[in-house]
PDB file of N, H, CA, C and O in Angstrom:
ATOM      1  N   MET A   1     110.117  94.828 100.239  1.00  0.00           N
ATOM      2  CA  MET A   1     108.971  94.464  99.456  1.00  0.00           C
ATOM      3  C   MET A   1     109.191  94.844  98.000  1.00  0.00           C
ATOM      4  O   MET A   1     108.878  94.067  97.098  1.00  0.00           O
ATOM      5  N   ALA A   2     109.725  96.029  97.770  1.00  0.00           N
ATOM      6  H   ALA A   2     109.979  96.660  98.502  1.00  0.00           H
ATOM      7  CA  ALA A   2     109.931  96.469  96.396  1.00  0.00           C
ATOM      8  C   ALA A   2     110.902  95.534  95.679  1.00  0.00           C
ATOM      9  O   ALA A   2     110.688  95.183  94.519  1.00  0.00           O
ATOM     10  N   GLN A   3     111.960  95.136  96.365  1.00  0.00           N
ATOM     11  H   GLN A   3     112.134  95.421  97.307  1.00  0.00           H
ATOM     12  CA  GLN A   3     112.937  94.244  95.744  1.00  0.00           C
ATOM     13  C   GLN A   3     112.298  92.901  95.408  1.00  0.00           C
ATOM     14  O   GLN A   3     112.576  92.338  94.350  1.00  0.00           O
ATOM     15  N   GLU A   4     111.446  92.376  96.289  1.00  0.00           N
ATOM     16  H   GLU A   4     111.219  92.833  97.149  1.00  0.00           H
ATOM     17  CA  GLU A   4     110.764  91.105  96.043  1.00  0.00           C
ATOM     18  C   GLU A   4     109.803  91.231  94.863  1.00  0.00           C
ATOM     19  O   GLU A   4     109.705  90.326  94.034  1.00  0.00           O
ATOM     20  N   ALA A   5     109.092  92.367  94.793  1.00  0.00           N
ATOM     21  H   ALA A   5     109.172  93.102  95.467  1.00  0.00           H
ATOM     22  CA  ALA A   5     108.169  92.574  93.681  1.00  0.00           C
ATOM     23  C   ALA A   5     108.930  92.628  92.362  1.00  0.00           C
ATOM     24  O   ALA A   5     108.512  92.014  91.380  1.00  0.00           O
ATOM     25  N   LEU A   6     110.041  93.355  92.332  1.00  0.00           N
ATOM     26  H   LEU A   6     110.381  93.853  93.129  1.00  0.00           H
ATOM     27  CA  LEU A   6     110.854  93.414  91.117  1.00  0.00           C
ATOM     28  C   LEU A   6     111.354  92.026  90.731  1.00  0.00           C
ATOM     29  O   LEU A   6     111.336  91.652  89.559  1.00  0.00           O
ATOM     30  N   SER A   7     111.794  91.281  91.713  1.00  0.00           N
ATOM     31  H   SER A   7     111.809  91.585  92.665  1.00  0.00           H
ATOM     32  CA  SER A   7     112.287  89.940  91.460  1.00  0.00           C
ATOM     33  C   SER A   7     111.178  89.044  90.907  1.00  0.00           C
ATOM     34  O   SER A   7     111.410  88.272  89.977  1.00  0.00           O
ATOM     35  N   ALA A   8     109.987  89.143  91.467  1.00  0.00           N
ATOM     36  H   ALA A   8     109.798  89.771  92.223  1.00  0.00           H
ATOM     37  CA  ALA A   8     108.857  88.332  91.006  1.00  0.00           C
ATOM     38  C   ALA A   8     108.451  88.689  89.582  1.00  0.00           C
ATOM     39  O   ALA A   8     107.947  87.842  88.843  1.00  0.00           O
ATOM     40  N   LEU A   9     108.672  89.947  89.200  1.00  0.00           N
ATOM     41  H   LEU A   9     109.080  90.634  89.800  1.00  0.00           H
ATOM     42  CA  LEU A   9     108.342  90.392  87.846  1.00  0.00           C
ATOM     43  C   LEU A   9     109.502  90.217  86.873  1.00  0.00           C
ATOM     44  O   LEU A   9     109.456  90.688  85.737  1.00  0.00           O
ATOM     45  N   ALA A  10     110.545  89.531  87.340  1.00  0.00           N
ATOM     46  H   ALA A  10     110.583  89.148  88.263  1.00  0.00           H
ATOM     47  CA  ALA A  10     111.737  89.273  86.519  1.00  0.00           C
ATOM     48  C   ALA A  10     112.391  90.572  86.055  1.00  0.00           C
ATOM     49  O   ALA A  10     112.868  90.672  84.925  1.00  0.00           O
ATOM     50  N   GLN A  11     112.403  91.564  86.946  1.00  0.00           N
ATOM     51  H   GLN A  11     112.015  91.482  87.864  1.00  0.00           H
ATOM     52  CA  GLN A  11     113.041  92.846  86.660  1.00  0.00           C
ATOM     53  C   GLN A  11     114.336  92.933  87.466  1.00  0.00           C
ATOM     54  O   GLN A  11     114.468  92.272  88.496  1.00  0.00           O
ATOM     55  N   PRO A  12     115.297  93.749  87.003  1.00  0.00           N
ATOM     56  CA  PRO A  12     116.541  93.881  87.771  1.00  0.00           C
ATOM     57  C   PRO A  12     116.281  94.571  89.114  1.00  0.00           C
ATOM     58  O   PRO A  12     115.475  95.498  89.197  1.00  0.00           O
ATOM     59  N   VAL A  13     116.959  94.118  90.144  1.00  0.00           N
ATOM     60  H   VAL A  13     117.613  93.365  90.076  1.00  0.00           H
ATOM     61  CA  VAL A  13     116.831  94.717  91.478  1.00  0.00           C
ATOM     62  C   VAL A  13     117.999  95.653  91.712  1.00  0.00           C
ATOM     63  O   VAL A  13     119.086  95.453  91.169  1.00  0.00           O
ATOM     64  N   SER A  14     117.770  96.689  92.531  1.00  0.00           N
ATOM     65  H   SER A  14     116.888  96.851  92.971  1.00  0.00           H
ATOM     66  CA  SER A  14     118.816  97.683  92.755  1.00  0.00           C
ATOM     67  C   SER A  14     119.813  97.261  93.828  1.00  0.00           C
ATOM     68  O   SER A  14     120.929  97.780  93.869  1.00  0.00           O
ATOM     69  N   ASP A  15     119.432  96.334  94.691  1.00  0.00           N
ATOM     70  H   ASP A  15     118.526  95.912  94.659  1.00  0.00           H
ATOM     71  CA  ASP A  15     120.322  95.887  95.763  1.00  0.00           C
ATOM     72  C   ASP A  15     120.525  94.381  95.631  1.00  0.00           C
ATOM     73  O   ASP A  15     119.627  93.609  95.969  1.00  0.00           O
ATOM     74  N   PRO A  16     121.682  93.953  95.149  1.00  0.00           N
ATOM     75  CA  PRO A  16     121.888  92.519  94.937  1.00  0.00           C
ATOM     76  C   PRO A  16     121.878  91.703  96.239  1.00  0.00           C
ATOM     77  O   PRO A  16     121.644  90.495  96.192  1.00  0.00           O
ATOM     78  N   ASP A  17     122.120  92.320  97.379  1.00  0.00           N
ATOM     79  H   ASP A  17     122.310  93.301  97.418  1.00  0.00           H
ATOM     80  CA  ASP A  17     122.154  91.610  98.663  1.00  0.00           C
ATOM     81  C   ASP A  17     120.835  91.728  99.425  1.00  0.00           C
ATOM     82  O   ASP A  17     120.822  91.570 100.646  1.00  0.00           O
ATOM     83  N   TRP A  18     119.738  92.000  98.743  1.00  0.00           N
ATOM     84  H   TRP A  18     119.748  92.129  97.752  1.00  0.00           H
ATOM     85  CA  TRP A  18     118.492  92.256  99.433  1.00  0.00           C
ATOM     86  C   TRP A  18     117.944  91.041 100.153  1.00  0.00           C
ATOM     87  O   TRP A  18     117.124  91.193 101.057  1.00  0.00           O
ATOM     88  N   ARG A  19     118.361  89.855  99.791  1.00  0.00           N
ATOM     89  H   ARG A  19     119.028  89.732  99.057  1.00  0.00           H
ATOM     90  CA  ARG A  19     117.863  88.646 100.468  1.00  0.00           C
ATOM     91  C   ARG A  19     118.667  88.306 101.728  1.00  0.00           C
ATOM     92  O   ARG A  19     118.284  87.404 102.473  1.00  0.00           O
ATOM     93  N   ALA A  20     119.761  89.006 101.973  1.00  0.00           N
ATOM     94  H   ALA A  20     120.072  89.739 101.368  1.00  0.00           H
ATOM     95  CA  ALA A  20     120.573  88.732 103.165  1.00  0.00           C
ATOM     96  C   ALA A  20     119.764  89.066 104.419  1.00  0.00           C
ATOM     97  O   ALA A  20     119.114  90.111 104.461  1.00  0.00           O
ATOM     98  N   PRO A  21     119.787  88.210 105.433  1.00  0.00           N
ATOM     99  CA  PRO A  21     119.013  88.492 106.655  1.00  0.00           C
ATOM    100  C   PRO A  21     119.539  89.744 107.366  1.00  0.00           C
ATOM    101  O   PRO A  21     120.732  90.046 107.330  1.00  0.00           O
ATOM    102  N   LEU A  22     118.631  90.451 108.001  1.00  0.00           N
ATOM    103  H   LEU A  22     117.662  90.206 108.030  1.00  0.00           H
ATOM    104  CA  LEU A  22     118.998  91.642 108.761  1.00  0.00           C
ATOM    105  C   LEU A  22     119.669  91.243 110.063  1.00  0.00           C
ATOM    106  O   LEU A  22     119.490  90.131 110.558  1.00  0.00           O
ATOM    107  N   ASP A  23     120.437  92.162 110.602  1.00  0.00           N
ATOM    108  H   ASP A  23     120.583  93.066 110.200  1.00  0.00           H
ATOM    109  CA  ASP A  23     121.035  91.935 111.915  1.00  0.00           C
ATOM    110  C   ASP A  23     119.913  91.895 112.950  1.00  0.00           C
ATOM    111  O   ASP A  23     118.896  92.568 112.780  1.00  0.00           O
ATOM    112  N   PRO A  24     120.080  91.120 114.012  1.00  0.00           N
ATOM    113  CA  PRO A  24     119.034  91.078 115.036  1.00  0.00           C
ATOM    114  C   PRO A  24     118.871  92.443 115.708  1.00  0.00           C
ATOM    115  O   PRO A  24     119.827  93.206 115.847  1.00  0.00           O
ATOM    116  N   ALA A  25     117.657  92.721 116.112  1.00  0.00           N
ATOM    117  H   ALA A  25     116.881  92.101 115.999  1.00  0.00           H
ATOM    118  CA  ALA A  25     117.378  93.975 116.817  1.00  0.00           C
ATOM    119  C   ALA A  25     118.089  93.956 118.162  1.00  0.00           C
ATOM    120  O   ALA A  25     118.252  92.896 118.767  1.00  0.00           O
ATOM    121  N   PRO A  26     118.512  95.128 118.632  1.00  0.00           N
ATOM    122  CA  PRO A  26     119.170  95.161 119.942  1.00  0.00           C
ATOM    123  C   PRO A  26     118.204  94.735 121.049  1.00  0.00           C
ATOM    124  O   PRO A  26     116.999  94.978 120.975  1.00  0.00           O
ATOM    125  N   ALA A  27     118.755  94.104 122.059  1.00  0.00           N
ATOM    126  H   ALA A  27     119.734  93.906 122.120  1.00  0.00           H
ATOM    127  CA  ALA A  27     117.937  93.642 123.188  1.00  0.00           C
ATOM    128  C   ALA A  27     117.377  94.834 123.953  1.00  0.00           C
ATOM    129  O   ALA A  27     118.048  95.849 124.136  1.00  0.00           O
ATOM    130  N   VAL A  28     116.137  94.685 124.391  1.00  0.00           N
ATOM    131  H   VAL A  28     115.592  93.860 124.242  1.00  0.00           H
ATOM    132  CA  VAL A  28     115.478  95.729 125.164  1.00  0.00           C
ATOM    133  C   VAL A  28     115.176  95.160 126.541  1.00  0.00           C
ATOM    134  O   VAL A  28     114.704  94.031 126.675  1.00  0.00           O
ATOM    135  N   ALA A  29     115.456  95.962 127.558  1.00  0.00           N
ATOM    136  H   ALA A  29     115.839  96.879 127.448  1.00  0.00           H
ATOM    137  CA  ALA A  29     115.210  95.519 128.927  1.00  0.00           C
ATOM    138  C   ALA A  29     113.720  95.236 129.137  1.00  0.00           C
ATOM    139  O   ALA A  29     112.867  95.906 128.555  1.00  0.00           O
ATOM    140  N   ARG A  30     113.422  94.260 129.956  1.00  0.00           N
ATOM    141  H   ARG A  30     114.115  93.716 130.429  1.00  0.00           H
ATOM    142  CA  ARG A  30     112.038  93.866 130.229  1.00  0.00           C
ATOM    143  C   ARG A  30     111.225  95.041 130.742  1.00  0.00           C
ATOM    144  O   ARG A  30     110.057  95.193 130.385  1.00  0.00           O
ATOM    145  N   ARG A  31     111.828  95.864 131.568  1.00  0.00           N
ATOM    146  H   ARG A  31     112.777  95.740 131.858  1.00  0.00           H
ATOM    147  CA  ARG A  31     111.129  97.027 132.123  1.00  0.00           C
ATOM    148  C   ARG A  31     110.690  97.983 131.007  1.00  0.00           C
ATOM    149  O   ARG A  31     109.582  98.517 131.044  1.00  0.00           O
ATOM    150  N   GLU A  32     111.562  98.196 130.018  1.00  0.00           N
ATOM    151  H   GLU A  32     112.463  97.762 129.988  1.00  0.00           H
ATOM    152  CA  GLU A  32     111.232  99.067 128.893  1.00  0.00           C
ATOM    153  C   GLU A  32     110.130  98.444 128.032  1.00  0.00           C
ATOM    154  O   GLU A  32     109.266  99.159 127.525  1.00  0.00           O
ATOM    155  N   GLN A  33     110.155  97.118 127.864  1.00  0.00           N
ATOM    156  H   GLN A  33     110.857  96.537 128.276  1.00  0.00           H
ATOM    157  CA  GLN A  33     109.111  96.448 127.095  1.00  0.00           C
ATOM    158  C   GLN A  33     107.748  96.629 127.751  1.00  0.00           C
ATOM    159  O   GLN A  33     106.757  96.916 127.080  1.00  0.00           O
ATOM    160  N   VAL A  34     107.710  96.458 129.063  1.00  0.00           N
ATOM    161  H   VAL A  34     108.515  96.225 129.608  1.00  0.00           H
ATOM    162  CA  VAL A  34     106.453  96.602 129.801  1.00  0.00           C
ATOM    163  C   VAL A  34     105.965  98.048 129.728  1.00  0.00           C
ATOM    164  O   VAL A  34     104.773  98.289 129.542  1.00  0.00           O
ATOM    165  N   ALA A  35     106.868  99.002 129.870  1.00  0.00           N
ATOM    166  H   ALA A  35     107.837  98.807 130.021  1.00  0.00           H
ATOM    167  CA  ALA A  35     106.491 100.419 129.805  1.00  0.00           C
ATOM    168  C   ALA A  35     105.947 100.767 128.422  1.00  0.00           C
ATOM    169  O   ALA A  35     104.951 101.483 128.318  1.00  0.00           O
ATOM    170  N   GLU A  36     106.570 100.281 127.376  1.00  0.00           N
ATOM    171  H   GLU A  36     107.379  99.699 127.461  1.00  0.00           H
ATOM    172  CA  GLU A  36     106.103 100.564 126.014  1.00  0.00           C
ATOM    173  C   GLU A  36     104.743  99.918 125.761  1.00  0.00           C
ATOM    174  O   GLU A  36     103.881 100.521 125.122  1.00  0.00           O
ATOM    175  N   THR A  37     104.549  98.716 126.250  1.00  0.00           N
ATOM    176  H   THR A  37     105.249  98.227 126.769  1.00  0.00           H
ATOM    177  CA  THR A  37     103.252  98.050 126.103  1.00  0.00           C
ATOM    178  C   THR A  37     102.174  98.826 126.844  1.00  0.00           C
ATOM    179  O   THR A  37     101.060  98.956 126.336  1.00  0.00           O
ATOM    180  N   ALA A  38     102.471  99.339 128.017  1.00  0.00           N
ATOM    181  H   ALA A  38     103.376  99.233 128.429  1.00  0.00           H
ATOM    182  CA  ALA A  38     101.506 100.126 128.788  1.00  0.00           C
ATOM    183  C   ALA A  38     101.169 101.427 128.064  1.00  0.00           C
ATOM    184  O   ALA A  38     100.009 101.837 128.029  1.00  0.00           O
ATOM    185  N   ARG A  39     102.181 102.079 127.487  1.00  0.00           N
ATOM    186  H   ARG A  39     103.124 101.746 127.515  1.00  0.00           H
ATOM    187  CA  ARG A  39     101.928 103.310 126.720  1.00  0.00           C
ATOM    188  C   ARG A  39     101.008 103.018 125.534  1.00  0.00           C
ATOM    189  O   ARG A  39     100.071 103.772 125.269  1.00  0.00           O
ATOM    190  N   TRP A  40     101.277 101.926 124.826  1.00  0.00           N
ATOM    191  H   TRP A  40     102.038 101.314 125.041  1.00  0.00           H
ATOM    192  CA  TRP A  40     100.449 101.556 123.682  1.00  0.00           C
ATOM    193  C   TRP A  40      99.009 101.280 124.131  1.00  0.00           C
ATOM    194  O   TRP A  40      98.054 101.723 123.494  1.00  0.00           O
ATOM    195  N   ALA A  41      98.872 100.552 125.224  1.00  0.00           N
ATOM    196  H   ALA A  41      99.648 100.192 125.742  1.00  0.00           H
ATOM    197  CA  ALA A  41      97.534 100.214 125.725  1.00  0.00           C
ATOM    198  C   ALA A  41      96.747 101.467 126.088  1.00  0.00           C
ATOM    199  O   ALA A  41      95.559 101.567 125.783  1.00  0.00           O
ATOM    200  N   ARG A  42      97.409 102.427 126.742  1.00  0.00           N
ATOM    201  H   ARG A  42      98.374 102.346 126.989  1.00  0.00           H
ATOM    202  CA  ARG A  42      96.726 103.677 127.101  1.00  0.00           C
ATOM    203  C   ARG A  42      96.353 104.478 125.866  1.00  0.00           C
ATOM    204  O   ARG A  42      95.272 105.067 125.817  1.00  0.00           O
ATOM    205  N   ALA A  43      97.229 104.512 124.865  1.00  0.00           N
ATOM    206  H   ALA A  43      98.107 104.035 124.905  1.00  0.00           H
ATOM    207  CA  ALA A  43      96.993 105.347 123.689  1.00  0.00           C
ATOM    208  C   ALA A  43      96.019 104.727 122.694  1.00  0.00           C
ATOM    209  O   ALA A  43      95.257 105.452 122.055  1.00  0.00           O
ATOM    210  N   TYR A  44      96.025 103.404 122.548  1.00  0.00           N
ATOM    211  H   TYR A  44      96.644 102.815 123.067  1.00  0.00           H
ATOM    212  CA  TYR A  44      95.234 102.781 121.486  1.00  0.00           C
ATOM    213  C   TYR A  44      94.179 101.792 121.981  1.00  0.00           C
ATOM    214  O   TYR A  44      93.030 101.855 121.544  1.00  0.00           O
ATOM    215  N   ALA A  45      94.543 100.895 122.870  1.00  0.00           N
ATOM    216  H   ALA A  45      95.476 100.844 123.225  1.00  0.00           H
ATOM    217  CA  ALA A  45      93.599  99.863 123.300  1.00  0.00           C
ATOM    218  C   ALA A  45      92.506 100.431 124.203  1.00  0.00           C
ATOM    219  O   ALA A  45      91.335 100.097 124.029  1.00  0.00           O
ATOM    220  N   ALA A  46      92.863 101.272 125.153  1.00  0.00           N
ATOM    221  H   ALA A  46      93.815 101.543 125.294  1.00  0.00           H
ATOM    222  CA  ALA A  46      91.870 101.800 126.092  1.00  0.00           C
ATOM    223  C   ALA A  46      90.780 102.610 125.385  1.00  0.00           C
ATOM    224  O   ALA A  46      89.602 102.404 125.676  1.00  0.00           O
ATOM    225  N   PRO A  47      91.126 103.532 124.461  1.00  0.00           N
ATOM    226  CA  PRO A  47      90.054 104.256 123.762  1.00  0.00           C
ATOM    227  C   PRO A  47      89.153 103.320 122.946  1.00  0.00           C
ATOM    228  O   PRO A  47      87.942 103.532 122.877  1.00  0.00           O
ATOM    229  N   TRP A  48      89.733 102.298 122.336  1.00  0.00           N
ATOM    230  H   TRP A  48      90.716 102.125 122.392  1.00  0.00           H
ATOM    231  CA  TRP A  48      88.945 101.348 121.554  1.00  0.00           C
ATOM    232  C   TRP A  48      87.965 100.600 122.460  1.00  0.00           C
ATOM    233  O   TRP A  48      86.785 100.477 122.131  1.00  0.00           O
ATOM    234  N   VAL A  49      88.447 100.104 123.591  1.00  0.00           N
ATOM    235  H   VAL A  49      89.406 100.204 123.858  1.00  0.00           H
ATOM    236  CA  VAL A  49      87.589  99.388 124.538  1.00  0.00           C
ATOM    237  C   VAL A  49      86.491 100.315 125.055  1.00  0.00           C
ATOM    238  O   VAL A  49      85.334  99.907 125.159  1.00  0.00           O
ATOM    239  N   HIS A  50      86.842 101.548 125.376  1.00  0.00           N
ATOM    240  H   HIS A  50      87.781 101.879 125.292  1.00  0.00           H
ATOM    241  CA  HIS A  50      85.848 102.507 125.874  1.00  0.00           C
ATOM    242  C   HIS A  50      84.758 102.744 124.841  1.00  0.00           C
ATOM    243  O   HIS A  50      83.578 102.775 125.191  1.00  0.00           O
ATOM    244  N   ARG A  51      85.128 102.911 123.574  1.00  0.00           N
ATOM    245  H   ARG A  51      86.086 102.886 123.290  1.00  0.00           H
ATOM    246  CA  ARG A  51      84.119 103.105 122.529  1.00  0.00           C
ATOM    247  C   ARG A  51      83.208 101.887 122.414  1.00  0.00           C
ATOM    248  O   ARG A  51      82.000 102.035 122.230  1.00  0.00           O
ATOM    249  N   ARG A  52      83.768 100.696 122.518  1.00  0.00           N
ATOM    250  H   ARG A  52      84.749 100.576 122.667  1.00  0.00           H
ATOM    251  CA  ARG A  52      82.947  99.490 122.410  1.00  0.00           C
ATOM    252  C   ARG A  52      81.987  99.359 123.596  1.00  0.00           C
ATOM    253  O   ARG A  52      80.832  98.970 123.425  1.00  0.00           O
ATOM    254  N   LEU A  53      82.466  99.680 124.784  1.00  0.00           N
ATOM    255  H   LEU A  53      83.404  99.996 124.924  1.00  0.00           H
ATOM    256  CA  LEU A  53      81.625  99.571 125.975  1.00  0.00           C
ATOM    257  C   LEU A  53      80.504 100.604 125.986  1.00  0.00           C
ATOM    258  O   LEU A  53      79.426 100.338 126.519  1.00  0.00           O
ATOM    259  N   THR A  54      80.743 101.780 125.405  1.00  0.00           N
ATOM    260  H   THR A  54      81.618 101.997 124.972  1.00  0.00           H
ATOM    261  CA  THR A  54      79.722 102.830 125.392  1.00  0.00           C
ATOM    262  C   THR A  54      78.881 102.800 124.125  1.00  0.00           C
ATOM    263  O   THR A  54      77.961 103.605 123.981  1.00  0.00           O
ATOM    264  N   GLY A  55      79.178 101.883 123.196  1.00  0.00           N
ATOM    265  H   GLY A  55      79.925 101.229 123.312  1.00  0.00           H
ATOM    266  CA  GLY A  55      78.383 101.754 121.981  1.00  0.00           C
ATOM    267  C   GLY A  55      78.607 102.855 120.974  1.00  0.00           C
ATOM    268  O   GLY A  55      77.737 103.123 120.145  1.00  0.00           O
ATOM    269  N   ARG A  56      79.749 103.494 121.028  1.00  0.00           N
ATOM    270  H   ARG A  56      80.456 103.277 121.701  1.00  0.00           H
ATOM    271  CA  ARG A  56      80.066 104.570 120.078  1.00  0.00           C
ATOM    272  C   ARG A  56      81.051 104.071 119.038  1.00  0.00           C
ATOM    273  O   ARG A  56      81.748 103.078 119.248  1.00  0.00           O
ATOM    274  N   SER A  57      81.101 104.766 117.921  1.00  0.00           N
ATOM    275  H   SER A  57      80.535 105.573 117.750  1.00  0.00           H
ATOM    276  CA  SER A  57      82.047 104.465 116.859  1.00  0.00           C
ATOM    277  C   SER A  57      83.049 105.601 116.769  1.00  0.00           C
ATOM    278  O   SER A  57      82.753 106.722 117.183  1.00  0.00           O
ATOM    279  N   SER A  58      84.223 105.328 116.237  1.00  0.00           N
ATOM    280  H   SER A  58      84.463 104.418 115.900  1.00  0.00           H
ATOM    281  CA  SER A  58      85.217 106.389 116.107  1.00  0.00           C
ATOM    282  C   SER A  58      84.786 107.432 115.082  1.00  0.00           C
ATOM    283  O   SER A  58      85.363 108.519 115.042  1.00  0.00           O
ATOM    284  N   GLY A  59      83.798 107.134 114.259  1.00  0.00           N
ATOM    285  H   GLY A  59      83.329 106.251 114.292  1.00  0.00           H
ATOM    286  CA  GLY A  59      83.329 108.083 113.265  1.00  0.00           C
ATOM    287  C   GLY A  59      82.045 108.797 113.644  1.00  0.00           C
ATOM    288  O   GLY A  59      81.489 109.533 112.829  1.00  0.00           O
ATOM    289  N   ASP A  60      81.564 108.599 114.858  1.00  0.00           N
ATOM    290  H   ASP A  60      82.016 108.002 115.520  1.00  0.00           H
ATOM    291  CA  ASP A  60      80.299 109.211 115.262  1.00  0.00           C
ATOM    292  C   ASP A  60      80.328 110.732 115.229  1.00  0.00           C
ATOM    293  O   ASP A  60      79.308 111.352 114.929  1.00  0.00           O
ATOM    294  N   SER A  61      81.444 111.341 115.522  1.00  0.00           N
ATOM    295  H   SER A  61      82.273 110.837 115.766  1.00  0.00           H
ATOM    296  CA  SER A  61      81.509 112.799 115.566  1.00  0.00           C
ATOM    297  C   SER A  61      81.983 113.409 114.247  1.00  0.00           C
ATOM    298  O   SER A  61      82.190 114.620 114.171  1.00  0.00           O
ATOM    299  N   VAL A  62      82.156 112.596 113.216  1.00  0.00           N
ATOM    300  H   VAL A  62      81.987 111.613 113.277  1.00  0.00           H
ATOM    301  CA  VAL A  62      82.630 113.086 111.929  1.00  0.00           C
ATOM    302  C   VAL A  62      81.436 113.509 111.085  1.00  0.00           C
ATOM    303  O   VAL A  62      80.460 112.768 110.963  1.00  0.00           O
ATOM    304  N   THR A  63      81.516 114.704 110.501  1.00  0.00           N
ATOM    305  H   THR A  63      82.308 115.306 110.600  1.00  0.00           H
ATOM    306  CA  THR A  63      80.446 115.187 109.636  1.00  0.00           C
ATOM    307  C   THR A  63      80.907 115.141 108.182  1.00  0.00           C
ATOM    308  O   THR A  63      82.104 115.115 107.898  1.00  0.00           O
ATOM    309  N   ALA A  64      79.957 115.132 107.282  1.00  0.00           N
ATOM    310  H   ALA A  64      78.984 115.153 107.512  1.00  0.00           H
ATOM    311  CA  ALA A  64      80.264 115.075 105.856  1.00  0.00           C
ATOM    312  C   ALA A  64      80.897 116.384 105.393  1.00  0.00           C
ATOM    313  O   ALA A  64      80.528 117.462 105.860  1.00  0.00           O
ATOM    314  N   LYS A  65      81.836 116.281 104.486  1.00  0.00           N
ATOM    315  H   LYS A  65      82.136 115.405 104.107  1.00  0.00           H
ATOM    316  CA  LYS A  65      82.464 117.470 103.929  1.00  0.00           C
ATOM    317  C   LYS A  65      81.453 118.228 103.064  1.00  0.00           C
ATOM    318  O   LYS A  65      81.419 119.459 103.081  1.00  0.00           O
ATOM    319  N   ILE A  66      80.631 117.493 102.309  1.00  0.00           N
ATOM    320  H   ILE A  66      80.658 116.494 102.295  1.00  0.00           H
ATOM    321  CA  ILE A  66      79.578 118.084 101.485  1.00  0.00           C
ATOM    322  C   ILE A  66      78.256 117.513 102.003  1.00  0.00           C
ATOM    323  O   ILE A  66      78.030 116.303 101.961  1.00  0.00           O
ATOM    324  N   ALA A  67      77.389 118.404 102.491  1.00  0.00           N
ATOM    325  H   ALA A  67      77.573 119.387 102.525  1.00  0.00           H
ATOM    326  CA  ALA A  67      76.168 117.960 103.161  1.00  0.00           C
ATOM    327  C   ALA A  67      75.193 117.277 102.221  1.00  0.00           C
ATOM    328  O   ALA A  67      74.559 116.298 102.615  1.00  0.00           O
ATOM    329  N   GLU A  68      75.047 117.756 100.992  1.00  0.00           N
ATOM    330  H   GLU A  68      75.561 118.551 100.672  1.00  0.00           H
ATOM    331  CA  GLU A  68      74.107 117.185 100.036  1.00  0.00           C
ATOM    332  C   GLU A  68      74.858 116.417  98.960  1.00  0.00           C
ATOM    333  O   GLU A  68      75.849 116.921  98.431  1.00  0.00           O
ATOM    334  N   PRO A  69      74.416 115.216  98.623  1.00  0.00           N
ATOM    335  CA  PRO A  69      75.060 114.475  97.540  1.00  0.00           C
ATOM    336  C   PRO A  69      74.917 115.232  96.221  1.00  0.00           C
ATOM    337  O   PRO A  69      73.847 115.763  95.922  1.00  0.00           O
ATOM    338  N   THR A  70      75.966 115.281  95.449  1.00  0.00           N
ATOM    339  H   THR A  70      76.835 114.850  95.691  1.00  0.00           H
ATOM    340  CA  THR A  70      75.928 115.940  94.150  1.00  0.00           C
ATOM    341  C   THR A  70      76.458 114.979  93.092  1.00  0.00           C
ATOM    342  O   THR A  70      77.334 114.164  93.380  1.00  0.00           O
ATOM    343  N   PRO A  71      75.937 115.068  91.876  1.00  0.00           N
ATOM    344  CA  PRO A  71      76.424 114.180  90.820  1.00  0.00           C
ATOM    345  C   PRO A  71      77.866 114.528  90.461  1.00  0.00           C
ATOM    346  O   PRO A  71      78.288 115.681  90.543  1.00  0.00           O
ATOM    347  N   PHE A  72      78.598 113.510  90.067  1.00  0.00           N
ATOM    348  H   PHE A  72      78.255 112.573  90.000  1.00  0.00           H
ATOM    349  CA  PHE A  72      79.978 113.740  89.659  1.00  0.00           C
ATOM    350  C   PHE A  72      80.315 112.736  88.573  1.00  0.00           C
ATOM    351  O   PHE A  72      80.025 111.547  88.702  1.00  0.00           O
ATOM    352  N   GLY A  73      80.909 113.203  87.536  1.00  0.00           N
ATOM    353  H   GLY A  73      81.145 114.169  87.431  1.00  0.00           H
ATOM    354  CA  GLY A  73      81.321 112.347  86.432  1.00  0.00           C
ATOM    355  C   GLY A  73      82.138 113.171  85.457  1.00  0.00           C
ATOM    356  O   GLY A  73      82.435 114.332  85.738  1.00  0.00           O
ATOM    357  N   PRO A  74      82.509 112.605  84.319  1.00  0.00           N
ATOM    358  CA  PRO A  74      83.337 113.335  83.360  1.00  0.00           C
ATOM    359  C   PRO A  74      82.694 114.628  82.889  1.00  0.00           C
ATOM    360  O   PRO A  74      83.401 115.605  82.638  1.00  0.00           O
ATOM    361  N   ALA A  75      81.358 114.663  82.762  1.00  0.00           N
ATOM    362  H   ALA A  75      80.784 113.870  82.967  1.00  0.00           H
ATOM    363  CA  ALA A  75      80.688 115.883  82.313  1.00  0.00           C
ATOM    364  C   ALA A  75      80.782 116.989  83.358  1.00  0.00           C
ATOM    365  O   ALA A  75      80.628 118.161  83.014  1.00  0.00           O
ATOM    366  N   ASP A  76      81.029 116.654  84.618  1.00  0.00           N
ATOM    367  H   ASP A  76      81.154 115.702  84.897  1.00  0.00           H
ATOM    368  CA  ASP A  76      81.076 117.641  85.690  1.00  0.00           C
ATOM    369  C   ASP A  76      82.453 118.269  85.860  1.00  0.00           C
ATOM    370  O   ASP A  76      82.595 119.221  86.629  1.00  0.00           O
ATOM    371  N   LEU A  77      83.465 117.768  85.171  1.00  0.00           N
ATOM    372  H   LEU A  77      83.349 116.995  84.547  1.00  0.00           H
ATOM    373  CA  LEU A  77      84.815 118.302  85.303  1.00  0.00           C
ATOM    374  C   LEU A  77      84.944 119.603  84.535  1.00  0.00           C
ATOM    375  O   LEU A  77      84.340 119.759  83.473  1.00  0.00           O
ATOM    376  N   PRO A  78      85.740 120.560  85.070  1.00  0.00           N
ATOM    377  CA  PRO A  78      85.935 121.814  84.344  1.00  0.00           C
ATOM    378  C   PRO A  78      86.706 121.567  83.043  1.00  0.00           C
ATOM    379  O   PRO A  78      87.506 120.636  82.951  1.00  0.00           O
ATOM    380  N   ASP A  79      86.460 122.396  82.061  1.00  0.00           N
ATOM    381  H   ASP A  79      85.810 123.153  82.135  1.00  0.00           H
ATOM    382  CA  ASP A  79      87.197 122.271  80.799  1.00  0.00           C
ATOM    383  C   ASP A  79      88.664 122.592  81.023  1.00  0.00           C
ATOM    384  O   ASP A  79      89.006 123.547  81.720  1.00  0.00           O
ATOM    385  N   ALA A  80      89.512 121.795  80.431  1.00  0.00           N
ATOM    386  H   ALA A  80      89.234 121.019  79.865  1.00  0.00           H
ATOM    387  CA  ALA A  80      90.960 121.993  80.613  1.00  0.00           C
ATOM    388  C   ALA A  80      91.540 122.795  79.484  1.00  0.00           C
ATOM    389  O   ALA A  80      92.742 123.060  79.468  1.00  0.00           O
TER     390      ALA A  80
END
């Protein structure tokens, strides 16, 4: 991404071969693919589905760091 951004901004890129395609990823056995998908589902999809079914949000148990709103602006910064 960085190389593409530099190129789009007409800046010199650090890797002249950055547009060369990457080597293909090594083949993974079907059994390993299924196991990894199951691990992902247990870790991420199942908790999300459970929260939706119970009507809870992932932020329901999060409390505010500062309980009362306080003004903040340049006048509130300490003198440097």
